[in-house]
N, C-alpha and C positions, 0 to 999 in steps of 0.2 A: 785223774787229770790234774791233781795237785792244785785244785782251786780252793779259795777261801770263801765260803758261803755262810752268812750269818743266820741267826734264828728267824724262823718263819719266812724265809726267803725261798723263792722257787724259780726254776728254769723249766719251761713247759716243753711238751713234745715237739719234735721237729726242728729244734734249734741246732745250729752247727757252729762249732768252734774250730779255729785254725791250728791251735797248738796247745800242749799241756802248759799249765802254769800261767803266770802273767794275767791272772783274773782274780779280782776280789769284789764281792758283793756283801754289803753289810746287812743289817736286820730289816725285816718287813718289806723287802723289795721283790719285784716280779718282772721276769722276762717272759712275755707271752709267746705263743707258739710260732714256729717257722722263722725265727730271727737268725741272722747271720752275724756271729760275733767273731770278728777277725782280731784276735787278742795278741798278735805277734808283737805289737808295740806297747802293750799292756792296757788293760781296761780296769778302771776303778768305779764302782757303783756304790753310792752312799746308802743311807737309811731312807725307807719309804719312797723309793723310786719305782715308777711304773713305766715299763717299756711295752708298747702295744705290739700286736702281731706284725710279722713280716718286716721288721726294721733291720737295718744293717749298721753295725758299728765297725768302721773300716780303719784300722790303725796302721796300715802299711800301703805304700804305693811305689811307683817307679819314677825316677827323674828322667823324663823323656828327652830332656835337653843334654843329658850326659851321653857321651859316645858309647858307653857300655850299658846305658839304661839301668843304672844301679837301683837296687831296692832301698827304700827308706822306711823307717818306722817312727812312730810318735805316739804318746799316750792319749787316751780318751778318758776324761773324768766327768762323771755325773754326780754332782753333790746332792745332798739330802733334798727330798721333796720335788725332784725333777720329774716331769711327765713328758714322754716321747710318744707322739701320735703315730697312727697306723702307717706303715711302709715308709717311715722317715729314714734318712741316711745321715750319719754323723761321721765326718772324716777325721783323720789323725790330727793330733795337736789341738784338739778342741776340748774346752771345759764348759759344761753347763753349770753355772753357779746355782746356789741354793734357790729352789722354787722356780727355776726357769722352765718354760714350756716350749717344745718344738712341735709344730703342727703336722698333721698328716701329710705325707708325700713331700715333705720339705727336705732340703739339702743344707746341712750345717757345715760351713767351710771355715768358720772362725768362732772363737769362744762367745758364749752368751752370758749376759749380765744377770745378776740375781733378780728373780721375780719377773724377768722379761718374757714376753710372749712373742715367739718368732715363727714365721712361716714364709714359704715361698722357695723359689729356686733362683739364686741362692737365698737362704733364709735371712730375713731382715727383721729387726725389732719393730713390732707393730704397736704394742702397749704393754702395761705392767699389770700383774695380778695382785690381789690382796695378799700381803706378806704374812698373814696369820695362818699357821698350819696346825691342825689338831686332828690328823687322820693317819691311818696306817694303809700302806699299799700292799699289805699281805693279801695274797689271793691264791688259793689252792684250787685249781681246776680239777674236775673229775677226770681221771686218767691222765693227769699232768705228766 
């Protein structure tokens, strides 16, 4: 698939990608089972990032106001120590800055600031987390 995956990082069973390449994940990060990773617009995942099961990272869409409904792509960036909750969706052109959290079943339509905790549809900033991080998101599931 021509992906770049760092030390101690893992992609668990049932995950689906849209295209070869355009995907990089650094060290100690985990994508849990049954995620949809639409990497046509590129996906970058930093160190110690945890993506919960059944999440979708959608880096492409269509311009429904264009007469030809043209396709559009844009990058998704998850910086170090980001946590994405169960069944959350992240759309193209979004960056989650260092330590940002996206709650379960939330829809991120714009970038998230560092250490911000976001949830809802669409996701909105609710509060900030403690910006001191000393953990690894390395997680190797049995039969991953």
